[in-house]
All heavy atoms as a GROMACS GRO file, in nm:
protein
  544
    1MET      N    1   4.763   6.682   1.627
    1MET     CA    2   4.886   6.680   1.575
    1MET      C    3   4.962   6.810   1.613
    1MET      O    4   4.907   6.914   1.604
    1MET     CB    5   4.877   6.670   1.420
    1MET     CG    6   4.995   6.664   1.340
    1MET     SD    7   4.975   6.644   1.159
    1MET     CE    8   4.821   6.556   1.132
    2THR      N    9   5.084   6.809   1.651
    2THR     CA   10   5.165   6.911   1.689
    2THR      C   11   5.286   6.930   1.593
    2THR      O   12   5.329   6.835   1.536
    2THR     CB   13   5.202   6.915   1.839
    2THR    OG1   14   5.281   6.798   1.865
    2THR    CG2   15   5.072   6.913   1.923
    3PHE      N   16   5.345   7.060   1.607
    3PHE     CA   17   5.469   7.076   1.525
    3PHE      C   18   5.575   7.141   1.604
    3PHE      O   19   5.545   7.213   1.694
    3PHE     CB   20   5.411   7.157   1.402
    3PHE     CG   21   5.306   7.102   1.319
    3PHE    CD1   22   5.176   7.134   1.358
    3PHE    CD2   23   5.338   7.011   1.213
    3PHE    CE1   24   5.078   7.080   1.297
    3PHE    CE2   25   5.232   6.961   1.150
    3PHE     CZ   26   5.092   6.994   1.186
    4THR      N   27   5.696   7.128   1.572
    4THR     CA   28   5.807   7.177   1.628
    4THR      C   29   5.898   7.251   1.526
    4THR      O   30   5.917   7.213   1.430
    4THR     CB   31   5.895   7.069   1.704
    4THR    OG1   32   5.808   7.008   1.794
    4THR    CG2   33   6.008   7.129   1.772
    5ILE      N   34   5.961   7.360   1.584
    5ILE     CA   35   6.067   7.434   1.500
    5ILE      C   36   6.185   7.432   1.577
    5ILE      O   37   6.188   7.459   1.693
    5ILE     CB   38   6.008   7.595   1.470
    5ILE    CG1   39   5.887   7.581   1.381
    5ILE    CG2   40   6.133   7.660   1.404
    5ILE    CD1   41   5.835   7.723   1.350
    6LYS      N   42   6.299   7.397   1.503
    6LYS     CA   43   6.419   7.392   1.558
    6LYS      C   44   6.525   7.471   1.473
    6LYS      O   45   6.512   7.479   1.357
    6LYS     CB   46   6.472   7.245   1.576
    6LYS     CG   47   6.401   7.160   1.668
    6LYS     CD   48   6.457   7.017   1.660
    6LYS     CE   49   6.367   6.930   1.755
    6LYS     NZ   50   6.431   6.800   1.744
    7THR      N   51   6.623   7.534   1.532
    7THR     CA   52   6.738   7.592   1.462
    7THR      C   53   6.850   7.511   1.482
    7THR      O   54   6.882   7.443   1.578
    7THR     CB   55   6.765   7.742   1.510
    7THR    OG1   56   6.807   7.731   1.650
    7THR    CG2   57   6.639   7.833   1.495
    8HIS      N   58   6.940   7.504   1.369
    8HIS     CA   59   7.068   7.443   1.371
    8HIS      C   60   7.171   7.537   1.364
    8HIS      O   61   7.176   7.633   1.278
    8HIS     CB   62   7.076   7.340   1.260
    8HIS     CG   63   6.966   7.239   1.254
    8HIS    ND1   64   7.002   7.113   1.289
    8HIS    CD2   65   6.831   7.243   1.248
    8HIS    CE1   66   6.897   7.035   1.282
    8HIS    NE2   67   6.790   7.108   1.255
    9ASP      N   68   7.263   7.530   1.466
    9ASP     CA   69   7.386   7.630   1.467
    9ASP      C   70   7.514   7.548   1.487
    9ASP      O   71   7.509   7.425   1.504
    9ASP     CB   72   7.369   7.734   1.562
    9ASP     CG   73   7.352   7.694   1.714
    9ASP    OD1   74   7.405   7.597   1.739
    9ASP    OD2   75   7.285   7.770   1.778
   10SER      N   76   7.615   7.628   1.503
   10SER     CA   77   7.746   7.573   1.525
   10SER      C   78   7.760   7.483   1.654
   10SER      O   79   7.852   7.396   1.664
   10SER     CB   80   7.856   7.681   1.525
   10SER     OG   81   7.854   7.741   1.399
   11TRP      N   82   7.676   7.518   1.743
   11TRP     CA   83   7.676   7.443   1.874
   11TRP      C   84   7.584   7.333   1.885
   11TRP      O   85   7.588   7.244   1.972
   11TRP     CB   86   7.661   7.544   1.998
   11TRP     CG   87   7.756   7.646   1.997
   11TRP    CD1   88   7.880   7.628   2.050
   11TRP    CD2   89   7.744   7.778   1.945
   11TRP    NE1   90   7.957   7.750   2.035
   11TRP    CE2   91   7.876   7.848   1.979
   11TRP    CE3   92   7.653   7.848   1.889
   11TRP    CZ2   93   7.896   7.977   1.944
   11TRP    CZ3   94   7.679   7.983   1.861
   11TRP    CH2   95   7.793   8.042   1.885
   12GLY      N   96   7.492   7.314   1.800
   12GLY     CA   97   7.395   7.201   1.799
   12GLY      C   98   7.249   7.237   1.756
   12GLY      O   99   7.247   7.333   1.679
   13ILE      N  100   7.155   7.182   1.808
   13ILE     CA  101   7.013   7.208   1.770
   13ILE      C  102   6.944   7.264   1.887
   13ILE      O  103   6.945   7.229   1.993
   13ILE     CB  104   6.948   7.078   1.729
   13ILE    CG1  105   7.024   7.010   1.612
   13ILE    CG2  106   6.796   7.092   1.688
   13ILE    CD1  107   6.987   6.870   1.582
   14VAL      N  108   6.866   7.367   1.860
   14VAL     CA  109   6.794   7.439   1.962
   14VAL      C  110   6.648   7.449   1.920
   14VAL      O  111   6.603   7.475   1.805
   14VAL     CB  112   6.835   7.590   1.968
   14VAL    CG1  113   6.743   7.668   2.080
   14VAL    CG2  114   6.980   7.600   2.007
   15LYS      N  115   6.568   7.393   2.018
   15LYS     CA  116   6.414   7.388   1.988
   15LYS      C  117   6.367   7.531   2.011
   15LYS      O  118   6.367   7.589   2.126
   15LYS     CB  119   6.342   7.297   2.095
   15LYS     CG  120   6.208   7.272   2.076
   15LYS     CD  121   6.155   7.167   2.174
   15LYS     CE  122   6.009   7.170   2.199
   15LYS     NZ  123   5.980   7.064   2.279
   16VAL      N  124   6.289   7.582   1.917
   16VAL     CA  125   6.235   7.717   1.922
   16VAL      C  126   6.099   7.719   1.987
   16VAL      O  127   6.067   7.787   2.068
   16VAL     CB  128   6.219   7.784   1.779
   16VAL    CG1  129   6.146   7.907   1.786
   16VAL    CG2  130   6.361   7.797   1.708
   17GLY      N  131   6.014   7.612   1.959
   17GLY     CA  132   5.893   7.606   2.022
   17GLY      C  133   5.799   7.494   1.956
   17GLY      O  134   5.832   7.434   1.848
   18ASN      N  135   5.692   7.460   2.025
   18ASN     CA  136   5.588   7.372   1.969
   18ASN      C  137   5.464   7.450   1.952
   18ASN      O  138   5.427   7.542   2.011
   18ASN     CB  139   5.555   7.266   2.090
   18ASN     CG  140   5.668   7.167   2.109
   18ASN    OD1  141   5.756   7.154   2.036
   18ASN    ND2  142   5.661   7.106   2.231
   19PHE      N  143   5.396   7.393   1.839
   19PHE     CA  144   5.276   7.467   1.794
   19PHE      C  145   5.162   7.359   1.760
   19PHE      O  146   5.196   7.255   1.725
   19PHE     CB  147   5.299   7.536   1.660
   19PHE     CG  148   5.429   7.635   1.680
   19PHE    CD1  149   5.557   7.589   1.657
   19PHE    CD2  150   5.411   7.761   1.725
   19PHE    CE1  151   5.663   7.685   1.681
   19PHE    CE2  152   5.514   7.861   1.738
   19PHE     CZ  153   5.640   7.798   1.719
   20GLN      N  154   5.047   7.409   1.791
   20GLN     CA  155   4.928   7.325   1.771
   20GLN      C  156   4.878   7.314   1.643
   20GLN      O  157   4.801   7.217   1.602
   20GLN     CB  158   4.827   7.381   1.874
   20GLN     CG  159   4.860   7.365   2.007
   20GLN     CD  160   4.902   7.226   2.066
   20GLN    OE1  161   4.827   7.130   2.033
   20GLN    NE2  162   5.004   7.212   2.129
   21SER      N  163   4.912   7.413   1.554
   21SER     CA  164   4.850   7.400   1.412
   21SER      C  165   4.977   7.429   1.313
   21SER      O  166   5.068   7.500   1.353
   21SER     CB  167   4.757   7.517   1.399
   21SER     OG  168   4.805   7.640   1.377
   22LEU      N  169   4.943   7.370   1.197
   22LEU     CA  170   5.053   7.382   1.102
   22LEU      C  171   5.049   7.532   1.048
   22LEU      O  172   5.161   7.579   1.015
   22LEU     CB  173   5.023   7.290   0.976
   22LEU     CG  174   5.110   7.294   0.857
   22LEU    CD1  175   5.254   7.262   0.910
   22LEU    CD2  176   5.076   7.197   0.758
   23GLU      N  177   4.936   7.599   1.040
   23GLU     CA  178   4.940   7.731   0.997
   23GLU      C  179   5.021   7.821   1.092
   23GLU      O  180   5.102   7.909   1.044
   23GLU     CB  181   4.798   7.784   0.989
   23GLU     CG  182   4.778   7.931   0.955
   23GLU     CD  183   4.640   7.985   0.958
   23GLU    OE1  184   4.541   7.904   0.989
   23GLU    OE2  185   4.624   8.099   0.930
   24GLU      N  186   5.002   7.806   1.218
   24GLU     CA  187   5.089   7.894   1.311
   24GLU      C  188   5.230   7.853   1.306
   24GLU      O  189   5.325   7.940   1.303
   24GLU     CB  190   5.039   7.849   1.457
   24GLU     CG  191   5.110   7.925   1.567
   24GLU     CD  192   5.062   7.896   1.714
   24GLU    OE1  193   5.013   7.800   1.730
   24GLU    OE2  194   5.094   7.961   1.804
   25ALA      N  195   5.263   7.720   1.287
   25ALA     CA  196   5.407   7.687   1.272
   25ALA      C  197   5.478   7.744   1.155
   25ALA      O  198   5.583   7.788   1.158
   25ALA     CB  199   5.419   7.529   1.278
   26ARG      N  200   5.399   7.739   1.043
   26ARG     CA  201   5.456   7.791   0.921
   26ARG      C  202   5.476   7.943   0.925
   26ARG      O  203   5.565   7.994   0.860
   26ARG     CB  204   5.353   7.750   0.794
   26ARG     CG  205   5.354   7.608   0.761
   26ARG     CD  206   5.350   7.600   0.610
   26ARG     NE  207   5.357   7.461   0.577
   26ARG     CZ  208   5.469   7.399   0.539
   26ARG    NH1  209   5.583   7.451   0.546
   26ARG    NH2  210   5.464   7.257   0.504
   27LYS      N  211   5.399   8.021   0.989
   27LYS     CA  212   5.408   8.155   1.021
   27LYS      C  213   5.540   8.187   1.083
   27LYS      O  214   5.611   8.279   1.039
   27LYS     CB  215   5.291   8.215   1.083
   27LYS     CG  216   5.161   8.248   1.000
   27LYS     CD  217   5.048   8.296   1.074
   27LYS     CE  218   4.926   8.317   1.005
   27LYS     NZ  219   4.818   8.360   1.089
   28VAL      N  220   5.557   8.112   1.190
   28VAL     CA  221   5.676   8.134   1.261
   28VAL      C  222   5.801   8.101   1.194
   28VAL      O  223   5.907   8.157   1.192
   28VAL     CB  224   5.666   8.056   1.407
   28VAL    CG1  225   5.804   8.060   1.485
   28VAL    CG2  226   5.568   8.107   1.488
   29PHE      N  227   5.788   7.987   1.127
   29PHE     CA  228   5.902   7.925   1.030
   29PHE      C  229   5.938   8.041   0.937
   29PHE      O  230   6.057   8.068   0.926
   29PHE     CB  231   5.864   7.805   0.963
   29PHE     CG  232   5.972   7.750   0.879
   29PHE    CD1  233   6.065   7.658   0.931
   29PHE    CD2  234   5.963   7.765   0.742
   29PHE    CE1  235   6.158   7.608   0.847
   29PHE    CE2  236   6.053   7.711   0.663
   29PHE     CZ  237   6.159   7.623   0.715
   30SER      N  238   5.846   8.100   0.874
   30SER     CA  239   5.872   8.197   0.764
   30SER      C  240   5.929   8.327   0.837
   30SER      O  241   6.023   8.381   0.748
   30SER     CB  242   5.743   8.238   0.696
   30SER     OG  243   5.681   8.122   0.630
   31SER      N  244   5.883   8.364   0.940
   31SER     CA  245   5.929   8.481   1.007
   31SER      C  246   6.085   8.464   1.045
   31SER      O  247   6.165   8.544   1.019
   31SER     CB  248   5.863   8.512   1.137
   31SER     OG  249   5.720   8.547   1.112
   32LEU      N  250   6.110   8.334   1.088
   32LEU     CA  251   6.257   8.308   1.134
   32LEU      C  252   6.347   8.306   1.003
   32LEU      O  253   6.454   8.365   0.995
   32LEU     CB  254   6.272   8.165   1.193
   32LEU     CG  255   6.216   8.171   1.340
   32LEU    CD1  256   6.209   8.032   1.391
   32LEU    CD2  257   6.287   8.265   1.430
   33CYS      N  258   6.295   8.253   0.896
   33CYS     CA  259   6.369   8.235   0.767
   33CYS      C  260   6.406   8.391   0.721
   33CYS      O  261   6.511   8.405   0.655
   33CYS     CB  262   6.295   8.173   0.659
   33CYS     SG  263   6.280   7.998   0.694
   34GLU      N  264   6.309   8.480   0.748
   34GLU     CA  265   6.338   8.618   0.695
   34GLU      C  266   6.403   8.713   0.800
   34GLU      O  267   6.419   8.830   0.767
   34GLU     CB  268   6.201   8.674   0.657
   34GLU     CG  269   6.135   8.608   0.536
   34GLU     CD  270   6.228   8.617   0.419
   34GLU    OE1  271   6.283   8.729   0.385
   34GLU    OE2  272   6.246   8.525   0.337
   35ASP      N  273   6.411   8.667   0.921
   35ASP     CA  274   6.462   8.747   1.033
   35ASP      C  275   6.612   8.788   0.989
   35ASP      O  276   6.699   8.713   0.958
   35ASP     CB  277   6.477   8.670   1.152
   35ASP     CG  278   6.512   8.748   1.282
   35ASP    OD1  279   6.631   8.788   1.289
   35ASP    OD2  280   6.430   8.783   1.358
   36PRO      N  281   6.645   8.922   0.987
   36PRO     CA  282   6.770   8.983   0.959
   36PRO      C  283   6.869   8.930   1.059
   36PRO      O  284   6.989   8.919   1.013
   36PRO     CB  285   6.751   9.143   0.977
   36PRO     CG  286   6.599   9.158   0.981
   36PRO     CD  287   6.534   9.039   1.021
   37TRP      N  288   6.850   8.907   1.179
   37TRP     CA  289   6.948   8.868   1.274
   37TRP      C  290   6.996   8.719   1.238
   37TRP      O  291   7.116   8.690   1.228
   37TRP     CB  292   6.917   8.863   1.411
   37TRP     CG  293   7.012   8.828   1.509
   37TRP    CD1  294   7.108   8.910   1.564
   37TRP    CD2  295   7.033   8.689   1.561
   37TRP    NE1  296   7.192   8.838   1.644
   37TRP    CE2  297   7.148   8.707   1.647
   37TRP    CE3  298   6.984   8.571   1.550
   37TRP    CZ2  299   7.201   8.596   1.709
   37TRP    CZ3  300   7.041   8.466   1.611
   37TRP    CH2  301   7.158   8.476   1.682
   38TYR      N  302   6.906   8.634   1.206
   38TYR     CA  303   6.948   8.500   1.170
   38TYR      C  304   7.028   8.498   1.041
   38TYR      O  305   7.122   8.427   1.025
   38TYR     CB  306   6.820   8.412   1.159
   38TYR     CG  307   6.768   8.358   1.281
   38TYR    CD1  308   6.662   8.410   1.342
   38TYR    CD2  309   6.826   8.260   1.351
   38TYR    CE1  310   6.608   8.377   1.467
   38TYR    CE2  311   6.780   8.194   1.464
   38TYR     CZ  312   6.670   8.265   1.523
   38TYR     OH  313   6.618   8.217   1.651
   39LYS      N  314   6.986   8.586   0.946
   39LYS     CA  315   7.051   8.586   0.805
   39LYS      C  316   7.182   8.648   0.824
   39LYS      O  317   7.279   8.600   0.759
   39LYS     CB  318   6.969   8.685   0.724
   39LYS     CG  319   6.847   8.630   0.670
   39LYS     CD  320   6.777   8.726   0.567
   39LYS     CE  321   6.672   8.675   0.490
   39LYS     NZ  322   6.611   8.768   0.408
   40SER      N  323   7.213   8.735   0.921
   40SER     CA  324   7.358   8.794   0.937
   40SER      C  325   7.428   8.736   1.028
   40SER      O  326   7.560   8.764   1.039
   40SER     CB  327   7.341   8.948   0.961
   40SER     OG  328   7.282   8.972   1.077
   41ASP      N  329   7.386   8.654   1.122
   41ASP     CA  330   7.458   8.599   1.238
   41ASP      C  331   7.574   8.522   1.198
   41ASP      O  332   7.679   8.537   1.254
   41ASP     CB  333   7.360   8.527   1.322
   41ASP     CG  334   7.431   8.461   1.444
   41ASP    OD1  335   7.498   8.526   1.524
   41ASP    OD2  336   7.440   8.339   1.450
   42GLY      N  337   7.561   8.431   1.092
   42GLY     CA  338   7.666   8.356   1.040
   42GLY      C  339   7.696   8.222   1.118
   42GLY      O  340   7.746   8.129   1.065
   43MET      N  341   7.627   8.222   1.239
   43MET     CA  342   7.649   8.103   1.318
   43MET      C  343   7.529   8.002   1.305
   43MET      O  344   7.532   7.886   1.319
   43MET     CB  345   7.663   8.120   1.467
   43MET     CG  346   7.789   8.215   1.500
   43MET     SD  347   7.951   8.130   1.449
   43MET     CE  348   7.982   8.019   1.573
   44VAL      N  349   7.405   8.054   1.279
   44VAL     CA  350   7.297   7.987   1.260
   44VAL      C  351   7.295   7.932   1.111
   44VAL      O  352   7.311   8.003   1.020
   44VAL     CB  353   7.162   8.066   1.281
   44VAL    CG1  354   7.035   7.988   1.251
   44VAL    CG2  355   7.157   8.122   1.406
   45LYS      N  356   7.287   7.796   1.100
   45LYS     CA  357   7.297   7.721   0.973
   45LYS      C  358   7.166   7.710   0.907
   45LYS      O  359   7.145   7.717   0.793
   45LYS     CB  360   7.375   7.593   0.988
   45LYS     CG  361   7.499   7.600   1.057
   45LYS     CD  362   7.604   7.681   0.981
   45LYS     CE  363   7.734   7.690   1.055
   45LYS     NZ  364   7.822   7.789   1.021
   46GLY      N  365   7.065   7.684   0.979
   46GLY     CA  366   6.928   7.656   0.925
   46GLY      C  367   6.821   7.644   1.022
   46GLY      O  368   6.842   7.642   1.146
   47VAL      N  369   6.696   7.645   0.984
   47VAL     CA  370   6.570   7.636   1.050
   47VAL      C  371   6.493   7.507   0.999
   47VAL      O  372   6.486   7.482   0.879
   47VAL     CB  373   6.487   7.758   1.035
   47VAL    CG1  374   6.359   7.745   1.109
   47VAL    CG2  375   6.567   7.877   1.082
   48GLU      N  376   6.437   7.428   1.086
   48GLU     CA  377   6.377   7.312   1.052
   48GLU      C  378   6.230   7.302   1.110
   48GLU      O  379   6.206   7.342   1.228
   48GLU     CB  380   6.449   7.196   1.103
   48GLU     CG  381   6.408   7.061   1.083
   48GLU     CD  382   6.476   6.956   1.149
   48GLU    OE1  383   6.549   6.978   1.248
   48GLU    OE2  384   6.493   6.846   1.087
   49LEU      N  385   6.134   7.268   1.026
   49LEU     CA  386   6.004   7.260   1.072
   49LEU      C  387   5.952   7.099   1.071
   49LEU      O  388   5.978   7.027   0.966
   49LEU     CB  389   5.899   7.324   0.971
   49LEU     CG  390   5.748   7.296   1.004
   49LEU    CD1  391   5.704   7.346   1.143
   49LEU    CD2  392   5.666   7.381   0.889
   50LEU      N  393   5.918   7.045   1.188
   50LEU     CA  394   5.896   6.897   1.210
   50LEU      C  395   5.747   6.882   1.245
   50LEU      O  396   5.686   6.956   1.320
   50LEU     CB  397   5.979   6.848   1.316
   50LEU     CG  398   6.124   6.858   1.306
   50LEU    CD1  399   6.200   6.832   1.433
   50LEU    CD2  400   6.171   6.755   1.203
   51GLN      N  401   5.700   6.778   1.196
   51GLN     CA  402   5.570   6.728   1.236
   51GLN      C  403   5.600   6.624   1.351
   51GLN      O  404   5.677   6.535   1.327
   51GLN     CB  405   5.487   6.646   1.139
   51GLN     CG  406   5.359   6.604   1.190
   51GLN     CD  407   5.283   6.525   1.064
   51GLN    OE1  408   5.287   6.550   0.954
   51GLN    NE2  409   5.208   6.423   1.110
   52ASP      N  410   5.547   6.655   1.474
   52ASP     CA  411   5.583   6.564   1.584
   52ASP      C  412   5.529   6.424   1.564
   52ASP      O  413   5.428   6.404   1.511
   52ASP     CB  414   5.531   6.623   1.713
   52ASP     CG  415   5.602   6.762   1.751
   52ASP    OD1  416   5.719   6.782   1.706
   52ASP    OD2  417   5.535   6.844   1.814
   53ALA      N  418   5.619   6.329   1.612
   53ALA     CA  419   5.580   6.197   1.597
   53ALA      C  420   5.572   6.133   1.748
   53ALA      O  421   5.627   6.191   1.834
   53ALA     CB  422   5.677   6.114   1.527
   54GLU      N  423   5.485   6.031   1.767
   54GLU     CA  424   5.476   5.978   1.901
   54GLU      C  425   5.606   5.919   1.947
   54GLU      O  426   5.635   5.926   2.074
   54GLU     CB  427   5.375   5.859   1.901
   54GLU     CG  428   5.234   5.909   1.892
   54GLU     CD  429   5.123   5.800   1.889
   54GLU    OE1  430   5.157   5.697   1.950
   54GLU    OE2  431   5.013   5.818   1.821
   55GLN      N  432   5.690   5.867   1.862
   55GLN     CA  433   5.817   5.813   1.883
   55GLN      C  434   5.918   5.867   1.800
   55GLN      O  435   5.888   5.878   1.684
   55GLN     CB  436   5.820   5.664   1.897
   55GLN     CG  437   5.724   5.607   1.999
   55GLN     CD  438   5.717   5.456   1.986
   55GLN    OE1  439   5.787   5.393   1.892
   55GLN    NE2  440   5.648   5.381   2.080
   56GLY      N  441   6.034   5.904   1.845
   56GLY     CA  442   6.132   5.947   1.770
   56GLY      C  443   6.148   6.103   1.735
   56GLY      O  444   6.092   6.179   1.820
   57GLU      N  445   6.214   6.142   1.634
   57GLU     CA  446   6.242   6.285   1.614
   57GLU      C  447   6.139   6.361   1.546
   57GLU      O  448   6.142   6.479   1.541
   57GLU     CB  449   6.382   6.313   1.546
   57GLU     CG  450   6.501   6.267   1.628
   57GLU     CD  451   6.528   6.359   1.744
   57GLU    OE1  452   6.519   6.470   1.736
   57GLU    OE2  453   6.542   6.316   1.850
   58GLY      N  454   6.048   6.304   1.490
   58GLY     CA  455   5.946   6.368   1.407
   58GLY      C  456   5.977   6.355   1.258
   58GLY      O  457   6.079   6.309   1.217
   59ILE      N  458   5.889   6.413   1.181
   59ILE     CA  459   5.902   6.412   1.044
   59ILE      C  460   5.939   6.548   0.984
   59ILE      O  461   5.848   6.634   1.012
   59ILE     CB  462   5.776   6.359   0.974
   59ILE    CG1  463   5.750   6.213   1.021
   59ILE    CG2  464   5.783   6.354   0.819
   59ILE    CD1  465   5.597   6.177   1.008
   60ARG      N  466   6.036   6.556   0.910
   60ARG     CA  467   6.078   6.695   0.863
   60ARG      C  468   5.985   6.741   0.746
   60ARG      O  469   5.963   6.662   0.660
   60ARG     CB  470   6.218   6.693   0.805
   60ARG     CG  471   6.261   6.830   0.752
   60ARG     CD  472   6.395   6.834   0.691
   60ARG     NE  473   6.492   6.843   0.801
   60ARG     CZ  474   6.627   6.827   0.757
   60ARG    NH1  475   6.674   6.819   0.644
   60ARG    NH2  476   6.709   6.847   0.859
   61MET      N  477   5.924   6.857   0.772
   61MET     CA  478   5.829   6.901   0.676
   61MET      C  479   5.891   7.015   0.591
   61MET      O  480   5.847   7.039   0.478
   61MET     CB  481   5.704   6.954   0.748
   61MET     CG  482   5.633   6.846   0.819
   61MET     SD  483   5.474   6.913   0.880
   61MET     CE  484   5.377   6.924   0.733
   62ASP      N  485   5.987   7.080   0.642
   62ASP     CA  486   6.042   7.207   0.573
   62ASP      C  487   6.181   7.218   0.637
   62ASP      O  488   6.206   7.203   0.760
   62ASP     CB  489   5.961   7.314   0.578
   62ASP     CG  490   5.974   7.403   0.454
   62ASP    OD1  491   6.068   7.397   0.374
   62ASP    OD2  492   5.895   7.496   0.428
   63TRP      N  493   6.273   7.281   0.546
   63TRP     CA  494   6.409   7.317   0.592
   63TRP      C  495   6.447   7.443   0.516
   63TRP      O  496   6.419   7.461   0.397
   63TRP     CB  497   6.501   7.199   0.561
   63TRP     CG  498   6.644   7.238   0.571
   63TRP    CD1  499   6.730   7.271   0.472
   63TRP    CD2  500   6.724   7.248   0.696
   63TRP    NE1  501   6.853   7.306   0.524
   63TRP    CE2  502   6.862   7.287   0.652
   63TRP    CE3  503   6.694   7.234   0.831
   63TRP    CZ2  504   6.953   7.307   0.750
   63TRP    CZ3  505   6.801   7.248   0.914
   63TRP    CH2  506   6.923   7.282   0.874
   64PHE      N  507   6.528   7.534   0.595
   64PHE     CA  508   6.565   7.652   0.531
   64PHE      C  509   6.714   7.673   0.568
   64PHE      O  510   6.741   7.669   0.697
   64PHE     CB  511   6.496   7.766   0.558
   64PHE     CG  512   6.543   7.902   0.497
   64PHE    CD1  513   6.518   7.931   0.382
   64PHE    CD2  514   6.628   7.974   0.571
   64PHE    CE1  515   6.559   8.047   0.317
   64PHE    CE2  516   6.670   8.102   0.520
   64PHE     CZ  517   6.647   8.137   0.387
   65ALA      N  518   6.808   7.670   0.474
   65ALA     CA  519   6.946   7.687   0.494
   65ALA      C  520   6.984   7.832   0.482
   65ALA      O  521   6.956   7.900   0.386
   65ALA     CB  522   7.029   7.595   0.412
   66PHE      N  523   7.064   7.886   0.578
   66PHE     CA  524   7.104   8.030   0.564
   66PHE      C  525   7.236   8.047   0.483
   66PHE      O  526   7.278   8.151   0.464
   66PHE     CB  527   7.126   8.090   0.709
   66PHE     CG  528   7.002   8.113   0.781
   66PHE    CD1  529   6.963   8.024   0.873
   66PHE    CD2  530   6.918   8.223   0.741
   66PHE    CE1  531   6.841   8.048   0.942
   66PHE    CE2  532   6.797   8.238   0.816
   66PHE     CZ  533   6.760   8.146   0.910
   67ARG      N  534   7.290   7.940   0.423
   67ARG     CA  535   7.406   7.946   0.354
   67ARG      C  536   7.384   7.860   0.234
   67ARG      O  537   7.329   7.762   0.231
   67ARG     CB  538   7.541   7.900   0.430
   67ARG     CG  539   7.570   7.990   0.535
   67ARG     CD  540   7.691   7.945   0.606
   67ARG     NE  541   7.715   8.020   0.721
   67ARG     CZ  542   7.828   8.049   0.764
   67ARG    NH1  543   7.937   7.998   0.711
   67ARG    NH2  544   7.850   8.130   0.871
   0.00000   0.00000   0.00000
């Protein structure tokens, strides 16, 4: 099972990376949620943690909105 983190901003969705473990993905997700640049940028709307699926976009496991 793999996991993906994506950011959502005014221009669309950006894939941050793929992770082999949920623990590693959650650490990166938490770091991004607390990152001062993301908090103050104003253009980044949110961060999403997905469990990858064989077909489709994956299953949302967590979401953090900056506004």
